[in-house]
ZAMARGU-4260 file (C-alpha; in steps of 0.2 Angstrom, whole numbers, plus 5000, padded with zeros to 4 digits):
<rodrens>
0) 5094/5069/5094 | 5083/5057/5103 | 5065/5057/5107 | 5057/5046/5120 | 5039/5042/5116
5) 5027/5036/5130 | 5012/5027/5123 | 5000/5013/5123 | 5008/5003/5108 | 5001/4988/5098
10) 5009/4980/5083 | 5008/4963/5074 | 5026/4959/5068 | 5023/4941/5063 | 5011/4931/5053
15) 5006/4919/5045 | 4988/4926/5041 | 4975/4917/5051 | 4987/4915/5065 | 4995/4932/5068
20) 4998/4938/5086 | 4998/4955/5093 | 5012/4963/5104 | 5004/4975/5116 | 5011/4987/5129
25) 5000/4998/5139 | 5013/5009/5146 | 5028/5007/5133 | 5043/5018/5130 | 5050/5019/5113
30) 5067/5028/5112 | 5070/5035/5094 | 5087/5041/5088 | 5089/5047/5070 | 5072/5040/5066
35) 5076/5023/5072 | 5069/5014/5087 | 5084/5010/5098 | 5075/5004/5114 | 5057/4997/5118
40) 5051/4992/5134 | 5041/4996/5150 | 5041/5015/5153 | 5048/5012/5171 | 5063/5003/5164
45) 5068/5012/5148 | 5064/5030/5154 | 5077/5028/5168 | 5091/5020/5158 | 5107/5030/5154
50) 5103/5029/5135 | 5087/5039/5137 | 5096/5053/5146 | 5092/5070/5138 | 5079/5063/5126
55) 5064/5074/5123 | 5048/5066/5130 | 5032/5064/5120 | 5018/5058/5130 | 5004/5051/5119
60) 4995/5039/5131 | 4979/5047/5127 | 4979/5037/5111 | 4983/5020/5103 | 5000/5020/5094
65) 5001/5008/5079 | 5013/5005/5065 | 5011/5016/5050 | 5000/5008/5037 | 5007/5001/5020
70) 4997/5003/5005 | 5003/4991/4991 | 4992/4997/4977 | 4985/5014/4974 | 4983/5025/4958
75) 4990/5042/4956 | 4977/5048/4943 | 4962/5041/4951 | 4959/5052/4966 | 4946/5062/4959
80) 4936/5047/4952 | 4933/5038/4969 | 4915/5033/4970 | 4912/5029/4952 | 4900/5015/4957
85) 4889/5004/4946 | 4901/4998/4933 | 4912/4982/4931 | 4931/4984/4929 | 4933/4986/4910
90) 4918/4998/4908 | 4924/5008/4924 | 4941/5010/4915 | 4934/5016/4899 | 4921/5028/4906
95) 4929/5034/4923 | 4948/5030/4925 | 4955/5032/4908 | 4948/5049/4904 | 4956/5055/4920
100) 4972/5046/4916 | 4972/5056/4900 | 4971/5073/4909 | 4988/5069/4917 | 4996/5075/4901
105) 4994/5092/4909 | 5008/5094/4922 | 4999/5107/4932 | 4984/5096/4933 | 4996/5081/4938
110) 5004/5092/4952 | 4987/5096/4959 | 4982/5078/4959 | 4999/5072/4966 | 4996/5084/4981
115) 4979/5077/4984 | 4985/5059/4983 | 4999/5062/4996 | 4988/5072/5008 | 4975/5058/5007
120) 4988/5045/5011 | 4996/5054/5025 | 4979/5059/5032 | 4974/5040/5032 | 4989/5035/5042
125) 4998/5028/5027 | 5017/5030/5028 | 5022/5019/5014 | 5014/5016/4997 | 5017/5008/4981
130) 5009/5020/4968 | 5003/5016/4951 | 5010/5032/4943 | 5004/5039/4926 | 5006/5036/4908
135) 5015/5053/4906 | 5033/5054/4912 | 5031/5072/4917 | 5016/5068/4928 | 5027/5054/4937
140) 5041/5067/4939 | 5028/5079/4947 | 5023/5065/4959 | 5041/5062/4964 | 5044/5080/4966
145) 5029/5082/4977 | 5033/5067/4987 | 5051/5070/4992 | 5047/5084/5004 | 5034/5074/5013
150) 5046/5061/5018 | 5033/5047/5014 | 5040/5031/5008 | 5034/5031/4990 | 5038/5019/4976
155) 5031/5024/4959 | 5034/5023/4941 | 5028/5027/4923 | 5013/5017/4918 | 5014/5009/4901
160) 5003/5001/4888 | 5003/5000/4869 | 4985/4994/4865 | 4967/4994/4870 | 4968/5010/4879
165) 4965/5028/4874 | 4977/5032/4860 | 4985/5046/4869 | 4990/5033/4883 | 4999/5022/4871
170) 5018/5021/4871 | 5031/5009/4863 | 5044/4998/4871 | 5059/5009/4867 | 5051/5025/4873
175) 5045/5016/4889 | 5062/5010/4893 | 5070/5027/4890 | 5058/5037/4900 | 5058/5025/4914
180) 5077/5024/4915 | 5077/5043/4915 | 5064/5045/4929 | 5073/5031/4939 | 5090/5041/4937
185) 5082/5056/4944 | 5072/5049/4958 | 5076/5031/4963 | 5085/5030/4980 | 5083/5049/4983
190) 5077/5051/5001 | 5063/5038/5003 | 5058/5037/4985 | 5060/5021/4974 | 5056/5017/4956
195) 5042/5004/4952 | 5042/4997/4934 | 5023/4997/4930 | 5015/4990/4914 | 4997/4993/4916
200) 4992/4975/4913 | 4995/4961/4900 | 4978/4967/4892 | 4986/4983/4887 | 5004/4978/4886
205) 5011/4967/4872 | 5026/4956/4871 | 5039/4969/4867 | 5033/4981/4880 | 5034/4967/4894
210) 5051/4963/4888 | 5056/4981/4890 | 5049/4981/4907 | 5060/4967/4912 | 5075/4976/4904
215) 5071/4991/4915 | 5069/4981/4930 | 5086/4973/4928 | 5094/4990/4924 | 5087/4999/4940
220) 5095/4990/4955 | 5083/4990/4970 | 5067/4994/4959 | 5051/4984/4961 | 5038/4978/4948
225) 5020/4980/4949 | 5005/4977/4938 | 4987/4969/4938 | 4982/4951/4937 | 4966/4941/4937
230) 4954/4955/4943 | 4939/4952/4932 | 4933/4936/4922 | 4931/4946/4906 | 4948/4953/4908
235) 4956/4936/4911 | 4947/4928/4896 | 4953/4943/4885 | 4971/4941/4890 | 4970/4922/4886
240) 4965/4927/4868 | 4979/4940/4867 | 4992/4928/4872 | 4989/4911/4864 | 5000/4897/4870
245) 5003/4904/4887 | 4997/4893/4902 | 4988/4907/4911 | 4988/4926/4915 | 5003/4925/4926
250) 5013/4916/4913 | 5011/4932/4902 | 5023/4940/4914 | 5033/4925/4919 | 5039/4922/4901
255) 5048/4939/4902 | 5055/4936/4919 | 5044/4948/4928 | 5038/4936/4942 | 5051/4939/4956
260) 5053/4942/4974 | 5051/4961/4970 | 5035/4959/4961 | 5018/4964/4968 | 5003/4959/4958
265) 4986/4968/4962 | 4970/4959/4964 | 4972/4940/4959 | 4954/4937/4963 | 4953/4923/4950
270) 4969/4913/4951 | 4973/4895/4945 | 4982/4883/4957 | 4997/4884/4945 | 4998/4902/4947
275) 4997/4901/4966 | 5011/4888/4966 | 5022/4899/4955 | 5019/4915/4965 | 5024/4905/4981
280) 5039/4898/4972 | 5046/4915/4967 | 5041/4924/4983 | 5030/4937/4973 | 5017/4946/4983
285) 4998/4950/4980 | 4990/4966/4984 | 4973/4962/4990 | 4961/4976/4987 | 4944/4972/4996
290) 4934/4988/4993 | 4938/4989/4975 | 4934/4970/4972 | 4917/4973/4980 | 4913/4990/4972
295) 4918/4984/4954 | 4909/4967/4957 | 4926/4958/4953 | 4923/4944/4966 | 4928/4938/4984
300) 4946/4936/4986 | 4952/4918/4989 | 4963/4922/5004 | 4963/4904/5011 | 4970/4897/4994
305) 4984/4910/4993 | 4989/4907/5011 | 4988/4888/5010 | 4999/4889/4994 | 5012/4900/5003
310) 5008/4916/4993 | 5012/4933/5002 | 4997/4944/5003 | 4996/4963/5009 | 4983/4976/5007
315) 4980/4989/4994 | 4967/5003/4993 | 4966/5003/4974 | 4960/5021/4974 | 4950/5025/4964
320) 4942/5008/4961 | 4943/5007/4980 | 4933/5018/4991 | 4946/5028/4999 | 4964/5028/5006
325) 4959/5021/5023 | 4967/5004/5026 | 4957/5002/5042 | 4942/5001/5030 | 4951/4989/5018
330) 4955/4978/5033 | 4937/4977/5038 | 4931/4974/5021 | 4944/4960/5020 | 4936/4952/5035
335) 4919/4954/5028 | 4924/4945/5012 | 4931/4930/5021 | 4916/4929/5032 | 4905/4928/5016
340) 4915/4914/5008 | 4911/4903/5023 | 4921/4887/5023 | 4931/4893/5008 | 4936/4909/5017
345) 4950/4911/5030 | 4944/4918/5046 | 4953/4933/5051 | 4956/4940/5069 | 4961/4958/5074
350) 4979/4954/5073 | 4978/4948/5055 | 4970/4964/5050 | 4984/4974/5058 | 4997/4963/5051
355) 4989/4964/5033 | 4989/4983/5034 | 5007/4985/5041 | 5020/4972/5041 | 5014/4961/5027
360) 5014/4976/5016 | 5032/4981/5021 | 5037/4963/5018 | 5029/4963/5000 | 5040/4979/4996
365) 5056/4971/5003 | 5057/4984/5018 | 5065/4975/5032 | 5065/4990/5044 | 5047/4995/5042
370) 5030/4988/5047 | 5031/4986/5066 | 5038/4995/5081 | 5052/4985/5088 | 5070/4989/5091
375) 5080/4992/5075 | 5064/4998/5065 | 5060/5014/5057 | 5049/5025/5068 | 5034/5025/5056
380) 5019/5026/5067 | 5001/5032/5068 | 4992/5038/5084 | 4973/5033/5084 | 4965/5046/5096
385) 4946/5048/5092 | 4936/5064/5097 | 4930/5063/5115 | 4913/5056/5116 | 4913/5048/5098
390) 4908/5030/5096 | 4926/5024/5093 | 4931/5034/5109 | 4918/5026/5119 | 4921/5008/5112
395) 4940/5010/5115 | 4938/5015/5133 | 4928/4999/5136 | 4939/4987/5126 | 4942/4971/5135
400) 4959/4968/5128 | 4972/4974/5115 | 4964/4962/5102 | 4947/4970/5106 | 4954/4987/5104
405) 4962/4984/5087 | 4945/4976/5082 | 4936/4992/5087 | 4949/5002/5077 | 4946/4993/5061
410) 4927/4992/5063 | 4925/5011/5068 | 4941/5020/5063 | 4942/5033/5050 | 4955/5046/5045
415) 4947/5058/5056 | 4953/5047/5071 | 4971/5048/5066 | 4978/5061/5077 | 4997/5060/5073
420) 5008/5052/5060 | 5027/5049/5060 | 5038/5044/5047 | 5056/5040/5052 | 5051/5049/5069
425) 5045/5065/5061 | 5028/5071/5055 | 5026/5071/5036 | 5031/5087/5027 | 5022/5097/5014
430) 5019/5091/4996 | 5026/5104/4984 | 5013/5118/4980 | 5000/5110/4991 | 4995/5112/5010
435) 5002/5100/5022 | 4994/5083/5024 | 4980/5084/5037 | 4989/5073/5050 | 4983/5082/5065
440) 4965/5084/5071 | 4958/5094/5085
</rodrens>
């Protein structure tokens, strides 16, 4: 079955950050077959071609079509603690996040939160996400079970730690490996699901647990690795005390073979030059979480240092340290942070923000066919169509160019402005036991 979309299409398929460029078509045709874009071009050319014959036509020229957003760092258990302001990282974990993480021991509770997470992602136009799961295998199983019918591209896994957390969140290396392998055996590669090996961070994961994480990563072909790094100065100092003899925070992972092309490290607000060089050498990526960095007072992300070192960077919402699922807001906050850094910052243009929120995330997750709307790509897209008369509607109608329109979307856009979402050419389905994601607004 083929569908022919007629739309105003804008994407940003190539970097590097600081020099990304938009690709924009005011009256484009996207011919989609079996969820894949098989033709893109001016409507006048594609619509009349033999291959478009018989296709169902979907005319969405009343909005702006962008690639689906890719969130490279979001926490399953923290949906209900968004907005816990006034605490730095470690205090926030102790008093806000970890108590909520402990509640995930109840499968029924975990199922409710999984539905809320998936609804939040889809409502914000996020079609792909790397999700920090939970410390309980049953809760991670519940997430995968809820995610499968939605069709969203979800990578997630069991979160592990063996010290400095609440006792009920602790595990051991053998149990972590066995439970992770069991979850991966049930869900990895099923539909659009993927397993992510997820030690919480070196602060909470000792040598044996990190070694078992590497063993699991090797055992599950096609899995990804994710964790935290260099988020808060107090955290960094404590990790150095816990791992005497290591060169830096990254080295605590690297000595176990966990710094790879398939690794995504969240935050990295306080990196050393050696760490940046090693990240670039291995091709590992960093999930930049701007609103979380600001809300928890973690610092201003040194994007210029990452880019100049050759490190790949994408965006993460970091719910619930972050302030919501909307990657348009994350992009705007990333822009603000670089402006505040002055000469040390990397000036960002609208194309950079769109690239960060789409193609950069797909590249970080090793997804070659996601992140822009060109031929051969999966039809993962969002339609921005604000309410008539709203400030964003007025601003878009007076946009001077595609760059100006994208800038206005990131400055003013909210999930309420996402009119439609497609994953593989279809609207997201319903999470098990929960209402369908709110992807259509009147």
